[in-house]
C-alpha positions in Angstrom: -18.0 5.9 -13.5 -20.1 2.9 -11.9 -19.7 2.6 -7.9 -18.8 -0.7 -8.1 -16.1 0.3 -10.0 -15.0 3.0 -7.7 -15.4 0.7 -5.3 -12.8 -1.5 -6.4 -10.4 0.6 -7.4 -10.6 2.2 -3.7 -10.2 -1.5 -2.4 -7.6 -2.3 -4.9 -5.6 1.2 -3.8 -5.9 0.2 -0.2 -4.4 -3.5 0.0 -1.8 -1.8 -2.3 -0.8 1.1 0.9 -1.3 -2.1 3.3 1.2 -3.6 1.8 3.9 -1.3 1.9 6.0 -1.5 5.2 6.1 0.6 8.1 7.8 4.2 7.0 10.0 3.4 10.1 10.9 0.2 8.8 11.1 0.8 5.1 14.9 1.1 5.1 15.4 -2.0 7.3 17.2 -4.6 5.4 16.1 -8.1 6.0 19.0 -10.5 7.0 20.0 -12.6 9.9 19.1 -10.7 13.3 20.7 -11.8 16.4 18.1 -11.2 19.0 18.9 -11.0 22.7 16.0 -10.8 25.2 14.4 -13.5 24.9 13.1 -15.2 28.1 14.2 -18.5 29.0 17.7 -18.2 27.0 20.6 -16.6 27.9 22.0 -16.9 24.1 21.3 -14.7 21.4 19.1 -16.5 19.2 20.1 -15.9 15.3 17.2 -16.1 12.9 17.3 -15.1 9.3 14.2 -12.6 9.0 13.1 -11.4 5.4 10.3 -8.6 6.4 11.5 -7.1 9.8 7.9 -6.5 10.6 7.5 -9.9 11.1 9.6 -9.5 14.7 6.5 -7.6 16.0 5.2 -11.0 16.4 8.4 -12.8 17.6 6.4 -14.5 20.6 4.0 -16.3 17.6 6.8 -16.5 14.9 6.0 -19.7 14.2 2.2 -18.7 13.9 0.5 -17.9 11.3 -0.9 -14.3 11.8 -2.3 -11.0 10.8 -0.6 -8.1 11.2 -1.9 -4.3 11.2 -0.3 -1.0 11.7 -1.3 0.8 15.1 0.8 3.7 14.9 3.9 5.2 13.4 6.6 7.9 13.6 9.6 8.2 11.8 11.6 6.1 14.5 8.9 3.7 15.7 6.0 1.6 14.5 3.2 0.0 16.9 2.0 -3.3 15.3 -1.3 -5.3 16.6 -1.6 -8.8 15.5 -4.0 -11.7 16.2 -2.9 -15.9 15.6 -5.8 -17.2 16.0 -6.3 -19.7 19.1 -2.3 -19.4 19.6 -3.3 -15.9 21.0 -2.2 -11.9 20.2 -0.2 -9.4 21.0 1.1 -5.8 20.2 4.8 -4.9 19.6 6.5 -0.9 19.6 9.3 -1.4 17.4 11.9 1.4 17.6 14.4 1.8 15.2 17.7 2.7 16.7 19.7 2.1 13.7 19.1 0.5 10.6 21.0 -2.3 12.1 19.7 -2.1 16.1 16.0 -2.6 17.3 14.5 -2.5 20.0 11.2 -4.4 20.5 8.6 -4.0 23.2 6.2 -6.5 23.2 3.0 -7.9 25.0 -0.1 -10.1 24.7 -1.2 -13.6 25.1 0.6 -16.9 24.1 -0.7 -20.2 24.4 -3.2 -18.8 27.3 -0.6 -16.9 29.1 0.5 -13.4 29.3 3.8 -12.0 28.1 5.7 -8.8 28.4 9.1 -8.1 27.3 11.7 -6.6 25.7 13.9 -7.8 22.8 17.1 -6.1 20.8 17.7 -6.9 17.5 21.1 -6.6 15.8 21.4 -7.2 11.9 24.6 -9.5 11.9 24.8 -9.7 7.7 22.7 -11.9 5.1 20.9 -14.9 5.4 22.9 -18.2 4.3 21.9 -19.3 0.8 20.7 -22.6 0.1 22.8 -24.3 -2.0 20.9 -25.1 -5.4 19.8 -29.1 -5.4 21.4 -30.7 -8.9 19.2 -33.4 -10.1 21.8 -36.2 -11.4 
């Protein structure tokens, strides 16, 4: 077999493996999540989250970031992420139940350090936006 074809096959299989959710989060459904422990807020924040691994970059949720899984076990995943000039961080997402997560996160955001713990609880499905009917 051609060496280039072998390298391409290995790269393709790595991309497929990289696209799979971390094993601890594989059975956690996206939906409407209520998040408490956010610095500077007294009330819980509710957010529609399709991919639960995105909660790892909660501090940078409005930024475009790249993530990589550093380590994982049956009930926890350590995710490191980089968001260009917006900063970086690493978070441990611990699965308490399929509807309850503990997220310990730290890093640099807007050139300042952050370090806090969040509790996330799935409270339902995301609202569906009504379809626009042309007239």
